[in-house]
C-alpha positions as CSV (number, residue, x, y, z in Angstrom):
1,M,97.7,61.2,192.7
2,K,96.8,58.6,190.1
3,N,95.6,61.3,187.8
4,K,98.9,63.2,188.1
5,F,100.8,60.1,187.3
6,L,98.8,59.5,184.2
7,I,99.3,63.1,183.0
8,L,103.0,62.9,183.6
9,T,103.2,59.7,181.6
10,A,101.3,61.2,178.7
11,V,103.6,64.2,178.6
12,L,106.7,62.0,178.6
13,L,105.3,59.9,175.7
14,I,104.5,63.0,173.6
15,G,108.0,64.4,174.2
16,A,109.6,61.1,173.2
17,V,107.6,61.1,169.9
18,F,108.5,64.8,169.2
19,L,112.2,64.1,169.9
20,S,112.2,61.1,167.6
21,A,110.6,63.2,164.8
22,C,113.3,65.9,165.1
23,G,116.1,63.4,165.1
24,P,118.5,62.8,162.2
25,S,117.2,60.8,159.3
26,T,118.9,58.9,156.5
27,V,118.1,59.8,152.8
28,Y,119.3,57.3,150.2
29,V,120.2,58.8,146.8
30,Q,120.7,56.5,143.8
31,P,124.3,57.2,142.5
32,Q,124.3,58.4,138.9
33,P,126.7,56.7,136.5
34,I,129.6,58.9,135.3
35,Q,129.1,59.8,131.6
36,R,132.2,59.1,129.5
37,T,132.8,61.5,126.6
38,I,135.5,62.3,124.1
39,T,136.1,65.8,122.7
40,V,137.6,66.2,119.2
41,T,138.4,69.3,117.0
42,G,138.2,69.1,113.2
43,S,138.9,71.7,110.5
44,G,137.8,72.3,107.0
45,K,139.4,74.6,104.4
46,I,138.1,75.8,101.1
47,T,140.2,77.8,98.7
48,L,138.5,80.5,96.6
49,T,139.4,82.9,93.9
50,P,138.3,86.5,94.7
51,D,135.7,88.0,92.5
52,I,135.2,91.4,94.1
53,A,137.4,94.1,95.5
54,Y,137.0,97.1,97.8
55,I,139.2,100.2,97.7
56,S,139.3,103.6,99.3
57,I,140.3,106.4,97.0
58,G,140.9,109.9,98.4
59,V,141.8,113.4,97.4
60,Q,143.7,115.6,99.8
61,T,144.3,119.3,99.1
62,E,146.0,122.1,101.2
63,N,145.8,125.9,101.0
64,A,146.0,128.9,103.3
65,S,142.4,129.7,102.3
66,A,139.8,127.1,103.4
67,S,137.5,128.0,100.5
68,V,140.3,127.6,98.0
69,A,141.3,124.3,99.4
70,A,137.7,123.1,99.4
71,T,137.0,124.3,95.9
72,E,140.2,122.6,94.6
73,N,139.3,119.4,96.4
74,T,135.8,119.3,95.1
75,T,137.0,119.8,91.5
76,K,139.5,116.9,91.8
77,A,137.1,114.6,93.7
78,Q,134.5,115.1,91.0
79,A,137.1,114.3,88.4
80,V,138.1,111.1,90.3
81,I,134.4,110.0,90.6
82,T,133.9,110.6,86.8
83,A,137.0,108.5,86.1
84,I,135.7,105.7,88.3
85,K,132.3,105.7,86.6
86,G,134.1,105.5,83.3
87,F,134.9,101.8,84.2
88,S,131.2,100.9,84.5
89,V,131.2,101.2,88.3
90,A,127.6,101.8,89.4
91,D,126.5,104.7,91.7
92,K,125.6,102.2,94.4
93,D,129.2,101.0,94.5
94,I,130.7,104.5,95.2
95,Q,130.2,105.7,98.7
96,T,131.7,108.8,100.3
97,T,133.2,107.7,103.7
98,D,135.1,110.9,104.7
99,F,134.9,114.6,104.1
100,S,136.8,116.9,106.4
101,I,138.4,120.3,106.6
102,T,141.2,120.5,109.2
103,P,143.1,123.7,110.1
104,Q,146.8,123.1,110.7
105,Q,149.1,125.7,112.3
106,Q,152.4,126.4,110.6
107,Y,155.5,127.1,112.7
108,D,158.9,128.6,112.0
109,N,162.2,127.3,113.2
110,N,161.7,129.0,116.6
111,G,158.3,127.4,117.1
112,K,156.4,130.6,116.4
113,V,153.0,130.2,114.7
114,T,153.4,131.7,111.2
115,G,149.9,130.9,109.8
116,I,147.3,128.3,109.2
117,T,146.9,125.8,106.4
118,Y,143.6,124.1,105.7
119,V,143.7,120.5,104.8
120,V,140.6,119.1,103.0
121,N,140.1,115.3,102.6
122,N,137.4,113.6,100.5
123,T,137.4,109.8,100.4
124,V,135.2,107.4,98.5
125,Y,134.8,103.7,99.1
126,V,134.5,101.8,95.8
127,T,133.3,98.3,95.2
128,I,134.9,96.9,92.0
129,R,133.1,93.8,90.5
130,D,135.3,93.4,87.4
131,L,138.8,92.7,88.7
132,T,140.3,92.9,85.3
133,K,139.7,96.7,85.4
134,I,141.5,97.5,88.7
135,G,144.9,98.4,87.2
136,D,143.5,100.8,84.6
137,L,141.0,102.3,87.1
138,L,143.7,103.1,89.6
139,D,145.9,104.8,87.0
140,A,142.9,106.8,85.8
141,T,141.9,108.0,89.3
142,V,145.5,109.0,90.1
143,T,145.7,110.9,86.8
144,A,142.4,112.6,87.7
145,G,143.7,113.9,91.1
146,A,143.5,111.0,93.6
147,N,146.5,111.1,96.0
148,D,145.4,108.9,98.9
149,I,145.1,105.2,97.9
150,N,146.1,102.9,100.8
151,S,145.1,99.4,100.0
152,I,142.7,97.0,98.2
153,Q,140.8,94.3,99.8
154,F,139.9,91.2,97.7
155,D,136.9,89.1,98.7
156,V,134.3,86.7,97.4
157,A,130.8,88.2,97.1
158,D,128.9,85.1,97.9
159,K,130.6,82.7,100.3
160,S,127.6,80.7,101.4
161,A,128.3,77.6,99.4
162,A,132.0,77.6,100.4
163,L,131.1,77.9,104.0
164,T,128.8,74.9,103.8
165,Q,131.6,72.8,102.2
166,A,134.1,74.0,104.9
167,R,131.7,73.1,107.7
168,Q,130.9,69.7,106.3
169,A,134.7,69.0,105.9
170,A,135.3,70.1,109.4
171,V,132.6,67.8,110.8
172,S,133.9,64.8,108.8
173,D,137.5,65.5,110.0
174,A,136.3,65.6,113.7
175,Q,134.2,62.4,113.3
176,K,137.1,60.6,111.6
177,Q,139.4,61.5,114.6
178,A,136.8,60.3,117.1
179,E,136.3,57.0,115.3
180,E,140.0,56.4,115.1
181,L,140.5,57.1,118.8
182,T,137.6,55.0,120.1
183,T,138.6,52.1,117.9
184,A,142.2,52.2,119.2
185,S,141.0,52.4,122.8
186,G,138.4,49.7,122.5
187,A,135.4,52.0,123.2
188,R,132.4,52.6,121.1
189,L,131.3,56.0,119.8
190,G,127.9,57.2,121.0
191,D,125.7,60.2,120.2
192,V,126.9,63.8,119.8
193,Q,126.5,65.7,123.1
194,T,127.6,69.2,122.0
195,I,128.9,70.8,118.8
196,S,130.4,74.3,118.3
197,Y,132.1,75.9,115.3
198,Y,134.0,79.0,114.2
199,D,134.3,80.4,110.6
200,T,137.1,82.6,109.4
201,S,137.4,84.2,105.9
202,A,139.4,87.4,106.2
203,P,139.7,89.4,102.9
204,M,143.1,89.8,101.4
205,A,144.7,93.2,101.5
206,V,147.2,94.6,99.0
207,T,149.1,97.7,100.2
208,F,150.2,100.4,97.7
209,A,152.8,103.2,97.8
210,K,151.8,106.8,98.0
211,A,149.3,107.4,95.2
212,D,151.1,110.5,93.8
213,A,154.1,108.3,93.2
214,M,152.0,106.1,90.9
215,A,151.0,108.9,88.6
216,G,152.1,108.3,85.1
217,A,153.2,104.8,85.8
218,G,150.5,103.3,83.6
219,S,148.2,100.5,84.4
220,V,149.0,99.2,87.9
221,P,149.7,95.4,87.9
222,V,147.3,93.9,90.5
223,Q,146.8,90.1,91.1
224,A,143.8,88.9,93.1
225,G,145.5,85.6,94.0
226,S,143.4,83.3,96.2
227,M,141.8,83.3,99.7
228,Q,140.8,80.6,102.1
229,I,137.7,80.0,104.2
230,T,138.4,77.9,107.3
231,T,135.9,76.3,109.7
232,T,136.9,74.8,113.0
233,V,134.4,72.4,114.7
234,T,134.6,71.0,118.2
235,I,132.4,68.0,118.9
236,V,131.8,66.1,122.2
237,Y,130.7,62.5,121.7
238,E,129.4,60.0,124.3
239,L,131.4,56.9,124.8
240,R,129.7,53.6,125.2
């Protein structure tokens, strides 16, 4: 009987220890201080004078015979390219971007098909590095047979230095705002936590009327004007 009592007591003790181990426990976590920050957005703008232009010049011909339309187009397109090269435009700056032969059905007033006309397009993309020649170049290409000139895009060939200036100006603008706000609020400006930026420098486009309407009009007056490079910077500062 005594042995049974001892065994029962041991079992009860083991169970009590097991239950105490499985019971709820308290974990203490040191609270982290809330980080105070300020977010500011600054901008920087640099004005540039374009020094390069891009233009698409095309020749479109139509004929009931595909071969005749293609032959006529080739002759005119070659004359246009010769005219372009006459203004010291290098071969590397003349790129064919489109050549197509498209059949188009012709209809009478009753909607009946009366025949097929073949439309041939040949377009070259030209880089012009001497902007003083644009007007005369356009007149020469139209005279040579170009009849599809849509627009000119003015740009700056190397914008790296201007981008650096715009970014520096944007950061200075953002920092100035942050310092003004923290001084006014009695806080102190801490380290930079994050920084992001966005550059924009869209080329300027000039739209022209139908090219054949320009024929015989003489040198086309074209002004490059100016363009802007803009950088927007968002900076998050720590507050102390």
